Structure formats: structure tokens, C-alpha cells
N, C-alpha and C positions, 0 to 999 in steps of 0.2 A: 322372288317369292319361292319358298320351299314347296316341295310336293305336299307335305302335310298341311301347310297353309292353304294351298290350292284345293285339296280335298275337303277341307273344312268349308271353304267358300262354295264348293260344288254342293255339299250337303245343305248348306244354308239356302242357296237358291232353289235347290230341289224341293225343299219344304214349301217354298212359296209357289212354285210352278205346279206341284202336285197337290197343293192345298192340304198338306198333311204335316202338321207341326211335330208329329212323332217320328218323322223320317230321321234315321241316324246314319252316320258315316258308314257303319258296317253294312247298311242296307244297299249301299252303292255297289253294284255288281261289276260294272264296266263303264269306262268313259273314254271319249275320244274327241279331239277338236275337229271342227268342220263347219261349213256354212249351213245355214238353214236350207231346207229342201230335202235332199236325200240323205238318210243316215248312212255313215260309212261302214256300219256293221249290222248284222241281223240279230233279231231277238230269238232267244231259245224258248222252249216251252215254259210257260209260267212267268215270262219276263215281259216288261213293257219298255218302250223307248220314249224318251222325251228330249226336247231341245231346250237348253238353258240359254236364253238370248243374251243376257248380260255378259256371260263368260264365253259365248259361242262354242258350247260344248254339248255333245250328245251323251246321254247317260242311259244305262240299262238298270232296271230295278225290278223287284218282285211286283207283279201285277196287283197283289192285294194291298199295296201301299198307295195306289193311285186313288185319291179322293176327289178328283176333279168331277164336276157335274158332267154327265154324259149327254 
């Protein structure tokens, strides 16, 4: 799997996890593999963190794009 294909899959799963069908690949700020539990990196101001369970990847994204119910 190429990096481009992986990033497309990350954006696809992020759309489902964040409940935002408008999430785009360029909205993905950072990603890193890791187990569920503690994120391997910290969010900066205005960023949110989410775990993508199917790919076992943590992502950082702009908080405004998180449409999950609070």
C-alpha cells in the first residue's frame, strides 16, 4: 500500500469517526500509528485528536471539523 492510498483510507475512516462527510485529506494535520489508549503525540491549539480503530492510527485535525455528538 502506498502512502497516498493509506492517507486516502485515513481520510475515509476519519469521515466516519468524526461524523463529518466533508472531511478532506488536506484537513488531516498529523497521523501516527499506535494502540488505543494514550495518543503518541499532543494536540496543538485548535486541534483535536481521534483514534481510527480500523487502521489503528491516531490523527490530528482542526477542532471545527469534529461533528460527533458531545
